[in-house]
N, CA, C and O atoms as a GROMACS GRO file, in nm:
protein
  548
    1MET      N    1  14.910   9.959   6.929
    1MET     CA    2  14.766   9.962   6.939
    1MET      C    3  14.705  10.059   6.839
    1MET      O    4  14.596  10.037   6.786
    2LEU      N    5  14.777  10.166   6.815
    2LEU     CA    6  14.722  10.264   6.721
    2LEU      C    7  14.717  10.209   6.578
    2LEU      O    8  14.639  10.257   6.497
    3THR      N    9  14.800  10.110   6.548
    3THR     CA   10  14.802  10.056   6.413
    3THR      C   11  14.695   9.949   6.392
    3THR      O   12  14.671   9.907   6.279
    4SER      N   13  14.631   9.904   6.499
    4SER     CA   14  14.525   9.804   6.486
    4SER      C   15  14.397   9.873   6.440
    4SER      O   16  14.340   9.955   6.512
    5ALA      N   17  14.355   9.841   6.321
    5ALA     CA   18  14.239   9.908   6.262
    5ALA      C   19  14.109   9.877   6.334
    5ALA      O   20  14.020   9.961   6.339
    6ASP      N   21  14.098   9.757   6.391
    6ASP     CA   22  13.972   9.718   6.454
    6ASP      C   23  13.966   9.749   6.604
    6ASP      O   24  13.869   9.712   6.669
    7THR      N   25  14.066   9.817   6.658
    7THR     CA   26  14.067   9.852   6.800
    7THR      C   27  13.991   9.982   6.821
    7THR      O   28  14.020  10.083   6.758
    8THR      N   29  13.892   9.978   6.912
    8THR     CA   30  13.816  10.099   6.942
    8THR      C   31  13.896  10.187   7.038
    8THR      O   32  13.992  10.142   7.100
    9PHE      N   33  13.853  10.310   7.047
    9PHE     CA   34  13.920  10.404   7.136
    9PHE      C   35  13.911  10.356   7.280
    9PHE      O   36  14.009  10.364   7.354
   10ASP      N   37  13.793  10.307   7.323
   10ASP     CA   38  13.775  10.260   7.461
   10ASP      C   39  13.866  10.141   7.492
   10ASP      O   40  13.923  10.135   7.601
   11GLU      N   41  13.879  10.046   7.399
   11GLU     CA   42  13.967   9.931   7.419
   11GLU      C   43  14.112   9.976   7.431
   11GLU      O   44  14.187   9.926   7.515
   12MET      N   45  14.152  10.070   7.347
   12MET     CA   46  14.288  10.119   7.349
   12MET      C   47  14.318  10.189   7.482
   12MET      O   48  14.424  10.166   7.541
   13MET      N   49  14.228  10.273   7.529
   13MET     CA   50  14.250  10.344   7.656
   13MET      C   51  14.250  10.248   7.774
   13MET      O   52  14.326  10.266   7.869
   14ALA      N   53  14.164  10.144   7.769
   14ALA     CA   54  14.163  10.044   7.876
   14ALA      C   55  14.296   9.969   7.879
   14ALA      O   56  14.346   9.937   7.986
   15SER      N   57  14.352   9.940   7.762
   15SER     CA   58  14.483   9.873   7.756
   15SER      C   59  14.592   9.960   7.816
   15SER      O   60  14.679   9.910   7.888
   16TYR      N   61  14.588  10.089   7.787
   16TYR     CA   62  14.688  10.181   7.845
   16TYR      C   63  14.672  10.189   7.997
   16TYR      O   64  14.771  10.196   8.070
   17ASP      N   65  14.546  10.189   8.046
   17ASP     CA   66  14.523  10.193   8.190
   17ASP      C   67  14.582  10.071   8.258
   17ASP      O   68  14.649  10.083   8.361
   18VAL      N   69  14.558   9.953   8.201
   18VAL     CA   70  14.613   9.829   8.259
   18VAL      C   71  14.765   9.834   8.260
   18VAL      O   72  14.828   9.796   8.358
   19ARG      N   73  14.823   9.880   8.151
   19ARG     CA   74  14.970   9.891   8.144
   19ARG      C   75  15.022   9.984   8.252
   19ARG      O   76  15.122   9.955   8.317
   20ASP      N   77  14.954  10.096   8.273
   20ASP     CA   78  14.993  10.193   8.375
   20ASP      C   79  14.985  10.131   8.514
   20ASP      O   80  15.075  10.152   8.595
   21TRP      N   81  14.878  10.056   8.543
   21TRP     CA   82  14.863   9.992   8.675
   21TRP      C   83  14.975   9.891   8.699
   21TRP      O   84  15.031   9.886   8.808
   22VAL      N   85  15.008   9.813   8.598
   22VAL     CA   86  15.114   9.712   8.613
   22VAL      C   87  15.249   9.779   8.635
   22VAL      O   88  15.326   9.736   8.720
   23GLU      N   89  15.278   9.885   8.557
   23GLU     CA   90  15.405   9.955   8.576
   23GLU      C   91  15.416  10.015   8.715
   23GLU      O   92  15.523  10.008   8.777
   24LYS      N   93  15.308  10.072   8.766
   24LYS     CA   94  15.310  10.130   8.900
   24LYS      C   95  15.329  10.022   9.006
   24LYS      O   96  15.398  10.044   9.105
   25ALA      N   97  15.268   9.906   8.985
   25ALA     CA   98  15.283   9.797   9.081
   25ALA      C   99  15.428   9.750   9.087
   25ALA      O  100  15.481   9.729   9.196
   26PHE      N  101  15.492   9.734   8.972
   26PHE     CA  102  15.632   9.692   8.971
   26PHE      C  103  15.725   9.801   9.021
   26PHE      O  104  15.832   9.772   9.073
   27ASP      N  105  15.685   9.927   9.006
   27ASP     CA  106  15.764  10.039   9.056
   27ASP      C  107  15.785  10.032   9.206
   27ASP      O  108  15.887  10.077   9.257
   28VAL      N  109  15.688   9.976   9.278
   28VAL     CA  110  15.697   9.967   9.423
   28VAL      C  111  15.824   9.894   9.462
   28VAL      O  112  15.894   9.936   9.554
   29TYR      N  113  15.854   9.783   9.395
   29TYR     CA  114  15.970   9.704   9.431
   29TYR      C  115  16.098   9.750   9.364
   29TYR      O  116  16.207   9.721   9.413
   30ARG      N  117  16.086   9.821   9.255
   30ARG     CA  118  16.205   9.875   9.190
   30ARG      C  119  16.262   9.990   9.272
   30ARG      O  120  16.381  10.018   9.265
   31ASN      N  121  16.178  10.058   9.348
   31ASN     CA  122  16.220  10.174   9.425
   31ASN      C  123  16.244  10.141   9.572
   31ASN      O  124  16.233  10.229   9.657
   32ASP      N  125  16.276  10.015   9.603
   32ASP     CA  126  16.309   9.979   9.741
   32ASP      C  127  16.425  10.063   9.789
   32ASP      O  128  16.508  10.108   9.709
   33SER      N  129  16.433  10.084   9.920
   33SER     CA  130  16.538  10.169   9.976
   33SER      C  131  16.678  10.111   9.952
   33SER      O  132  16.775  10.186   9.947
   34ASP      N  133  16.688   9.978   9.938
   34ASP     CA  134  16.819   9.919   9.916
   34ASP      C  135  16.851   9.902   9.768
   34ASP      O  136  16.948   9.834   9.733
   35GLY      N  137  16.771   9.960   9.680
   35GLY     CA  138  16.797   9.952   9.538
   35GLY      C  139  16.751   9.821   9.476
   35GLY      O  140  16.786   9.792   9.362
   36GLY      N  141  16.673   9.743   9.549
   36GLY     CA  142  16.621   9.619   9.496
   36GLY      C  143  16.721   9.504   9.495
   36GLY      O  144  16.694   9.400   9.437
   37ARG      N  145  16.837   9.522   9.560
   37ARG     CA  146  16.938   9.416   9.563
   37ARG      C  147  16.901   9.314   9.671
   37ARG      O  148  16.858   9.351   9.780
   38SER      N  149  16.918   9.188   9.640
   38SER     CA  150  16.884   9.084   9.738
   38SER      C  151  16.997   9.060   9.838
   38SER      O  152  16.973   9.005   9.945
   39ARG      N  153  17.120   9.099   9.804
   39ARG     CA  154  17.237   9.087   9.891
   39ARG      C  155  17.258   8.945   9.944
   39ARG      O  156  17.274   8.924  10.064
   40THR      N  157  17.258   8.851   9.856
   40THR     CA  158  17.287   8.713   9.895
   40THR      C  159  17.367   8.645   9.784
   40THR      O  160  17.347   8.672   9.666
   41GLY      N  161  17.455   8.556   9.824
   41GLY     CA  162  17.531   8.480   9.727
   41GLY      C  163  17.470   8.343   9.703
   41GLY      O  164  17.514   8.268   9.616
   42ASN      N  165  17.369   8.309   9.783
   42ASN     CA  166  17.304   8.179   9.774
   42ASN      C  167  17.192   8.185   9.671
   42ASN      O  168  17.098   8.264   9.686
   43VAL      N  169  17.200   8.103   9.568
   43VAL     CA  170  17.101   8.105   9.459
   43VAL      C  171  16.963   8.067   9.510
   43VAL      O  172  16.864   8.129   9.471
   44GLU      N  173  16.954   7.966   9.596
   44GLU     CA  174  16.824   7.922   9.648
   44GLU      C  175  16.759   8.031   9.732
   44GLU      O  176  16.638   8.053   9.722
   45ARG      N  177  16.838   8.100   9.812
   45ARG     CA  178  16.785   8.208   9.894
   45ARG      C  179  16.736   8.323   9.805
   45ARG      O  180  16.632   8.383   9.831
   46ALA      N  181  16.811   8.353   9.700
   46ALA     CA  182  16.771   8.459   9.608
   46ALA      C  183  16.639   8.422   9.538
   46ALA      O  184  16.551   8.508   9.521
   47ARG      N  185  16.625   8.296   9.497
   47ARG     CA  186  16.499   8.252   9.435
   47ARG      C  187  16.384   8.261   9.534
   47ARG      O  188  16.273   8.301   9.497
   48GLY      N  189  16.409   8.225   9.658
   48GLY     CA  190  16.305   8.233   9.762
   48GLY      C  191  16.260   8.377   9.784
   48GLY      O  192  16.141   8.405   9.796
   49ARG      N  193  16.356   8.467   9.790
   49ARG     CA  194  16.321   8.609   9.808
   49ARG      C  195  16.244   8.663   9.690
   49ARG      O  196  16.148   8.739   9.707
   50LEU      N  197  16.285   8.624   9.569
   50LEU     CA  198  16.213   8.667   9.449
   50LEU      C  199  16.071   8.613   9.449
   50LEU      O  200  15.977   8.683   9.412
   51PHE      N  201  16.055   8.488   9.491
   51PHE     CA  202  15.922   8.428   9.500
   51PHE      C  203  15.834   8.504   9.598
   51PHE      O  204  15.718   8.532   9.570
   52LEU      N  205  15.889   8.537   9.716
   52LEU     CA  206  15.812   8.612   9.816
   52LEU      C  207  15.774   8.751   9.764
   52LEU      O  208  15.664   8.799   9.790
   53LYS      N  209  15.866   8.816   9.693
   53LYS     CA  210  15.833   8.947   9.635
   53LYS      C  211  15.722   8.934   9.531
   53LYS      O  212  15.638   9.023   9.519
   54PHE      N  213  15.723   8.825   9.455
   54PHE     CA  214  15.620   8.803   9.356
   54PHE      C  215  15.483   8.782   9.423
   54PHE      O  216  15.383   8.838   9.378
   55ILE      N  217  15.479   8.704   9.530
   55ILE     CA  218  15.354   8.684   9.605
   55ILE      C  219  15.307   8.816   9.664
   55ILE      O  220  15.188   8.848   9.658
   56ALA      N  221  15.399   8.894   9.720
   56ALA     CA  222  15.363   9.025   9.777
   56ALA      C  223  15.309   9.118   9.669
   56ALA      O  224  15.216   9.194   9.695
   57LEU      N  225  15.365   9.112   9.550
   57LEU     CA  226  15.317   9.195   9.440
   57LEU      C  227  15.176   9.154   9.401
   57LEU      O  228  15.092   9.240   9.376
   58MET      N  229  15.148   9.024   9.396
   58MET     CA  230  15.013   8.979   9.363
   58MET      C  231  14.912   9.025   9.469
   58MET      O  232  14.802   9.068   9.435
   59LEU      N  233  14.951   9.016   9.596
   59LEU     CA  234  14.862   9.062   9.703
   59LEU      C  235  14.839   9.212   9.693
   59LEU      O  236  14.727   9.260   9.712
   60ARG      N  237  14.943   9.285   9.664
   60ARG     CA  238  14.931   9.430   9.651
   60ARG      C  239  14.836   9.469   9.538
   60ARG      O  240  14.754   9.560   9.553
   61ILE      N  241  14.846   9.399   9.425
   61ILE     CA  242  14.757   9.428   9.312
   61ILE      C  243  14.613   9.391   9.348
   61ILE      O  244  14.521   9.462   9.310
   62ARG      N  245  14.594   9.281   9.420
   62ARG     CA  246  14.459   9.242   9.464
   62ARG      C  247  14.400   9.349   9.554
   62ARG      O  248  14.284   9.386   9.538
   63ILE      N  249  14.478   9.399   9.649
   63ILE     CA  250  14.431   9.506   9.737
   63ILE      C  251  14.395   9.629   9.655
   63ILE      O  252  14.291   9.691   9.678
   64GLN      N  253  14.481   9.664   9.561
   64GLN     CA  254  14.457   9.781   9.476
   64GLN      C  255  14.326   9.765   9.397
   64GLN      O  256  14.250   9.860   9.386
   65ASN      N  257  14.301   9.646   9.343
   65ASN     CA  258  14.179   9.623   9.266
   65ASN      C  259  14.055   9.634   9.354
   65ASN      O  260  13.954   9.691   9.312
   66ILE      N  261  14.061   9.579   9.476
   66ILE     CA  262  13.946   9.587   9.567
   66ILE      C  263  13.920   9.733   9.605
   66ILE      O  264  13.805   9.776   9.609
   67LEU      N  265  14.026   9.808   9.632
   67LEU     CA  266  14.009   9.951   9.665
   67LEU      C  267  13.949  10.028   9.548
   67LEU      O  268  13.863  10.114   9.567
   68ARG      N  269  13.995   9.999   9.428
   68ARG     CA  270  13.944  10.067   9.309
   68ARG      C  271  13.795  10.037   9.289
   68ARG      O  272  13.717  10.128   9.262
   69MET      N  273  13.757   9.910   9.302
   69MET     CA  274  13.616   9.872   9.287
   69MET      C  275  13.530   9.938   9.395
   69MET      O  276  13.418   9.982   9.368
   70HIS      N  277  13.583   9.944   9.517
   70HIS     CA  278  13.510  10.007   9.628
   70HIS      C  279  13.489  10.156   9.600
   70HIS      O  280  13.380  10.209   9.623
   71ASP      N  281  13.592  10.223   9.550
   71ASP     CA  282  13.579  10.365   9.517
   71ASP      C  283  13.476  10.387   9.406
   71ASP      O  284  13.397  10.480   9.413
   72GLU      N  285  13.478  10.301   9.304
   72GLU     CA  286  13.381  10.313   9.195
   72GLU      C  287  13.239  10.290   9.245
   72GLU      O  288  13.147  10.362   9.206
   73ASP      N  289  13.220  10.190   9.333
   73ASP     CA  290  13.088  10.163   9.389
   73ASP      C  291  13.040  10.280   9.475
   73ASP      O  292  12.921  10.312   9.475
   74ALA      N  293  13.131  10.343   9.548
   74ALA     CA  294  13.094  10.458   9.631
   74ALA      C  295  13.055  10.577   9.544
   74ALA      O  296  12.963  10.651   9.578
   75LYS      N  297  13.124  10.595   9.430
   75LYS     CA  298  13.088  10.705   9.339
   75LYS      C  299  12.952  10.681   9.275
   75LYS      O  300  12.875  10.775   9.255
   76LYS      N  301  12.922  10.554   9.243
   76LYS     CA  302  12.792  10.521   9.184
   76LYS      C  303  12.680  10.529   9.286
   76LYS      O  304  12.563  10.543   9.250
   77GLY      N  305  12.715  10.519   9.413
   77GLY     CA  306  12.615  10.523   9.519
   77GLY      C  307  12.564  10.386   9.558
   77GLY      O  308  12.466  10.376   9.633
   78THR      N  309  12.626  10.279   9.509
   78THR     CA  310  12.580  10.144   9.544
   78THR      C  311  12.628  10.102   9.683
   78THR      O  312  12.569  10.013   9.744
   79VAL      N  313  12.734  10.164   9.733
   79VAL     CA  314  12.778  10.142   9.871
   79VAL      C  315  12.797  10.278   9.938
   79VAL      O  316  12.821  10.380   9.872
   80LYS      N  317  12.785  10.278  10.070
   80LYS     CA  318  12.800  10.401  10.148
   80LYS      C  319  12.948  10.439  10.155
   80LYS      O  320  13.035  10.353  10.172
   81LYS      N  321  12.976  10.569  10.142
   81LYS     CA  322  13.114  10.616  10.155
   81LYS      C  323  13.162  10.594  10.298
   81LYS      O  324  13.088  10.617  10.394
   82ASP      N  325  13.286  10.550  10.311
   82ASP     CA  326  13.345  10.527  10.442
   82ASP      C  327  13.488  10.580  10.444
   82ASP      O  328  13.531  10.646  10.350
   83THR      N  329  13.560  10.551  10.551
   83THR     CA  330  13.695  10.605  10.564
   83THR      C  331  13.794  10.538  10.468
   83THR      O  332  13.904  10.590  10.448
   84VAL      N  333  13.757  10.424  10.410
   84VAL     CA  334  13.847  10.354  10.319
   84VAL      C  335  13.844  10.418  10.180
   84VAL      O  336  13.940  10.403  10.104
   85CYS      N  337  13.737  10.487  10.147
   85CYS     CA  338  13.726  10.550  10.014
   85CYS      C  339  13.842  10.646   9.990
   85CYS      O  340  13.871  10.732  10.074
   86GLY      N  341  13.906  10.632   9.876
   86GLY     CA  342  14.016  10.720   9.840
   86GLY      C  343  14.150  10.681   9.896
   86GLY      O  344  14.250  10.749   9.870
   87MET      N  345  14.157  10.572   9.972
   87MET     CA  346  14.285  10.531  10.030
   87MET      C  347  14.369  10.458   9.925
   87MET      O  348  14.317  10.391   9.836
   88THR      N  349  14.500  10.474   9.937
   88THR     CA  350  14.593  10.400   9.852
   88THR      C  351  14.631  10.270   9.922
   88THR      O  352  14.598  10.250  10.039
   89VAL      N  353  14.700  10.183   9.852
   89VAL     CA  354  14.746  10.057   9.911
   89VAL      C  355  14.840  10.087  10.028
   89VAL      O  356  14.829  10.024  10.133
   90ASN      N  357  14.930  10.182  10.010
   90ASN     CA  358  15.023  10.216  10.119
   90ASN      C  359  14.949  10.267  10.242
   90ASN      O  360  14.984  10.233  10.354
   91GLU      N  361  14.846  10.349  10.222
   91GLU     CA  362  14.769  10.401  10.335
   91GLU      C  363  14.695  10.289  10.407
   91GLU      O  364  14.687  10.290  10.530
   92VAL      N  365  14.641  10.192  10.332
   92VAL     CA  366  14.574  10.078  10.394
   92VAL      C  367  14.672   9.998  10.478
   92VAL      O  368  14.643   9.962  10.592
   93LEU      N  369  14.789   9.970  10.421
   93LEU     CA  370  14.889   9.892  10.494
   93LEU      C  371  14.939   9.966  10.618
   93LEU      O  372  14.963   9.904  10.722
   94LEU      N  373  14.956  10.097  10.608
   94LEU     CA  374  14.998  10.175  10.725
   94LEU      C  375  14.891  10.174  10.833
   94LEU      O  376  14.923  10.168  10.952
   95SER      N  377  14.765  10.180  10.793
   95SER     CA  378  14.655  10.174  10.891
   95SER      C  379  14.652  10.040  10.960
   95SER      O  380  14.635  10.033  11.082
   96LEU      N  381  14.667   9.932  10.883
   96LEU     CA  382  14.667   9.798  10.942
   96LEU      C  383  14.788   9.776  11.031
   96LEU      O  384  14.784   9.694  11.123
   97ASN      N  385  14.895   9.849  11.006
   97ASN     CA  386  15.018   9.836  11.083
   97ASN      C  387  15.004   9.894  11.224
   97ASN      O  388  15.098   9.884  11.304
   98THR      N  389  14.889   9.953  11.257
   98THR     CA  390  14.868  10.008  11.391
   98THR      C  391  14.819   9.903  11.489
   98THR      O  392  14.815   9.928  11.610
   99VAL      N  393  14.781   9.785  11.440
   99VAL     CA  394  14.730   9.678  11.526
   99VAL      C  395  14.846   9.585  11.561
   99VAL      O  396  14.912   9.529  11.473
  100PHE      N  397  14.869   9.568  11.690
  100PHE     CA  398  14.977   9.482  11.738
  100PHE      C  399  14.922   9.378  11.834
  100PHE      O  400  14.828   9.406  11.908
  101ALA      N  401  14.980   9.260  11.833
  101ALA     CA  402  14.950   9.156  11.932
  101ALA      C  403  15.061   9.161  12.036
  101ALA      O  404  15.179   9.150  12.004
  102ILE      N  405  15.021   9.179  12.162
  102ILE     CA  406  15.117   9.192  12.271
  102ILE      C  407  15.091   9.081  12.372
  102ILE      O  408  14.977   9.059  12.413
  103GLY      N  409  15.196   9.012  12.410
  103GLY     CA  410  15.180   8.908  12.510
  103GLY      C  411  15.281   8.798  12.494
  103GLY      O  412  15.374   8.807  12.413
  104ASN      N  413  15.261   8.691  12.573
  104ASN     CA  414  15.346   8.574  12.563
  104ASN      C  415  15.273   8.452  12.619
  104ASN      O  416  15.162   8.466  12.672
  105THR      N  417  15.331   8.338  12.608
  105THR     CA  418  15.277   8.210  12.655
  105THR      C  419  15.131   8.187  12.615
  105THR      O  420  15.053   8.130  12.691
  106GLY      N  421  15.095   8.233  12.496
  106GLY     CA  422  14.962   8.204  12.445
  106GLY      C  423  14.853   8.301  12.486
  106GLY      O  424  14.743   8.294  12.432
  107ASP      N  425  14.878   8.392  12.579
  107ASP     CA  426  14.778   8.490  12.621
  107ASP      C  427  14.809   8.623  12.554
  107ASP      O  428  14.895   8.698  12.601
  108TRP      N  429  14.741   8.652  12.446
  108TRP     CA  430  14.771   8.768  12.365
  108TRP      C  431  14.661   8.872  12.377
  108TRP      O  432  14.543   8.838  12.389
  109ARG      N  433  14.699   8.997  12.373
  109ARG     CA  434  14.606   9.109  12.369
  109ARG      C  435  14.640   9.195  12.249
  109ARG      O  436  14.757   9.208  12.212
  110LEU      N  437  14.539   9.252  12.190
  110LEU     CA  438  14.560   9.341  12.076
  110LEU      C  439  14.555   9.486  12.121
  110LEU      O  440  14.485   9.521  12.216
  111THR      N  441  14.632   9.568  12.053
  111THR     CA  442  14.618   9.712  12.075
  111THR      C  443  14.481   9.753  12.021
  111THR      O  444  14.415   9.674  11.954
  112ALA      N  445  14.439   9.873  12.049
  112ALA     CA  446  14.306   9.919  12.008
  112ALA      C  447  14.292   9.909  11.856
  112ALA      O  448  14.383   9.945  11.781
  113VAL      N  449  14.175   9.861  11.812
  113VAL     CA  450  14.145   9.850  11.669
  113VAL      C  451  14.056   9.969  11.633
  113VAL      O  452  13.943   9.979  11.680
  114SER      N  453  14.109  10.058  11.550
  114SER     CA  454  14.038  10.180  11.516
  114SER      C  455  13.921  10.153  11.420
  114SER      O  456  13.911  10.045  11.362
  115LYS      N  457  13.835  10.252  11.406
  115LYS     CA  458  13.722  10.242  11.314
  115LYS      C  459  13.771  10.220  11.171
  115LYS      O  460  13.715  10.140  11.096
  116ASN      N  461  13.876  10.289  11.135
  116ASN     CA  462  13.933  10.276  11.001
  116ASN      C  463  13.978  10.133  10.975
  116ASN      O  464  13.952  10.078  10.868
  117VAL      N  465  14.045  10.072  11.070
  117VAL     CA  466  14.092   9.934  11.056
  117VAL      C  467  13.974   9.839  11.048
  117VAL      O  468  13.976   9.745  10.968
  118ARG      N  469  13.870   9.862  11.129
  118ARG     CA  470  13.750   9.778  11.122
  118ARG      C  471  13.686   9.785  10.985
  118ARG      O  472  13.641   9.683  10.932
  119GLU      N  473  13.681   9.905  10.926
  119GLU     CA  474  13.622   9.920  10.792
  119GLU      C  475  13.707   9.853  10.685
  119GLU      O  476  13.654   9.799  10.588
  120ILE      N  477  13.839   9.854  10.701
  120ILE     CA  478  13.928   9.785  10.607
  120ILE      C  479  13.901   9.634  10.615
  120ILE      O  480  13.888   9.568  10.513
  121PHE      N  481  13.894   9.581  10.738
  121PHE     CA  482  13.865   9.438  10.754
  121PHE      C  483  13.730   9.404  10.691
  121PHE      O  484  13.718   9.302  10.623
  122ARG      N  485  13.630   9.487  10.713
  122ARG     CA  486  13.497   9.462  10.657
  122ARG      C  487  13.501   9.462  10.504
  122ARG      O  488  13.437   9.378  10.441
  123LEU      N  489  13.574   9.556  10.445
  123LEU     CA  490  13.584   9.566  10.299
  123LEU      C  491  13.642   9.438  10.239
  123LEU      O  492  13.599   9.394  10.133
  124PHE      N  493  13.740   9.379  10.308
  124PHE     CA  494  13.804   9.258  10.257
  124PHE      C  495  13.736   9.130  10.305
  124PHE      O  496  13.787   9.021  10.282
  125GLY      N  497  13.621   9.143  10.372
  125GLY     CA  498  13.545   9.026  10.415
  125GLY      C  499  13.610   8.950  10.528
  125GLY      O  500  13.593   8.828  10.539
  126LEU      N  501  13.685   9.020  10.612
  126LEU     CA  502  13.755   8.956  10.724
  126LEU      C  503  13.688   8.994  10.855
  126LEU      O  504  13.634   9.104  10.869
  127GLU      N  505  13.694   8.902  10.952
  127GLU     CA  506  13.644   8.933  11.085
  127GLU      C  507  13.745   9.021  11.158
  127GLU      O  508  13.866   9.012  11.136
  128GLU      N  509  13.692   9.106  11.244
  128GLU     CA  510  13.781   9.189  11.326
  128GLU      C  511  13.860   9.099  11.420
  128GLU      O  512  13.801   9.010  11.483
  129PRO      N  513  13.991   9.120  11.432
  129PRO     CA  514  14.071   9.033  11.522
  129PRO      C  515  14.029   9.052  11.667
  129PRO      O  516  13.994   9.162  11.709
  130LYS      N  517  14.034   8.944  11.741
  130LYS     CA  518  13.995   8.945  11.882
  130LYS      C  519  14.114   8.905  11.968
  130LYS      O  520  14.200   8.828  11.925
  131SER      N  521  14.119   8.959  12.089
  131SER     CA  522  14.222   8.921  12.185
  131SER      C  523  14.180   8.791  12.254
  131SER      O  524  14.062   8.757  12.258
  132GLY      N  525  14.278   8.720  12.308
  132GLY     CA  526  14.243   8.602  12.385
  132GLY      C  527  14.352   8.498  12.390
  132GLY      O  528  14.466   8.523  12.350
  133LYS      N  529  14.315   8.382  12.439
  133LYS     CA  530  14.409   8.271  12.456
  133LYS      C  531  14.433   8.204  12.322
  133LYS      O  532  14.339   8.173  12.249
  134ILE      N  533  14.560   8.182  12.290
  134ILE     CA  534  14.598   8.113  12.167
  134ILE      C  535  14.660   7.980  12.208
  134ILE      O  536  14.754   7.976  12.288
  135VAL      N  537  14.606   7.871  12.154
  135VAL     CA  538  14.657   7.739  12.186
  135VAL      C  539  14.723   7.684  12.061
  135VAL      O  540  14.658   7.670  11.957
  136LEU      N  541  14.851   7.653  12.070
  136LEU     CA  542  14.924   7.593  11.960
  136LEU      C  543  14.932   7.444  11.983
  136LEU      O  544  14.981   7.399  12.087
  137ALA      N  545  14.886   7.367  11.887
  137ALA     CA  546  14.887   7.220  11.903
  137ALA      C  547  15.009   7.159  11.839
  137ALA      O  548  15.027   7.038  11.843
   0.00000   0.00000   0.00000
């Protein structure tokens, strides 16, 4: 990039930022506790696992982008600061991990949904989950 004569400083720094975000996103899966090994001898199963990791990586980057835009909007003052401001992707996922569905035979109840979880759902344009009867057809 430094050798490109027509590249501005802002374009060059934006390119480095994007590269940094992508490297950090891939680092999540490179640093798995099992060393990133799929531990399977079946080629189809290995491809399936790789595909699922790729989908998870895309979702993770989407969450990261939404959080980044939300933080920027809060700094500009276009949206009100809330508990989601400044959260990382891992913190969001850990917060969402506090909601459990408990029950059987179609009658499910949710554990308490905290204010933080409600704000995360609101940020992503999702309705707050409700307890009740689930009918599978």
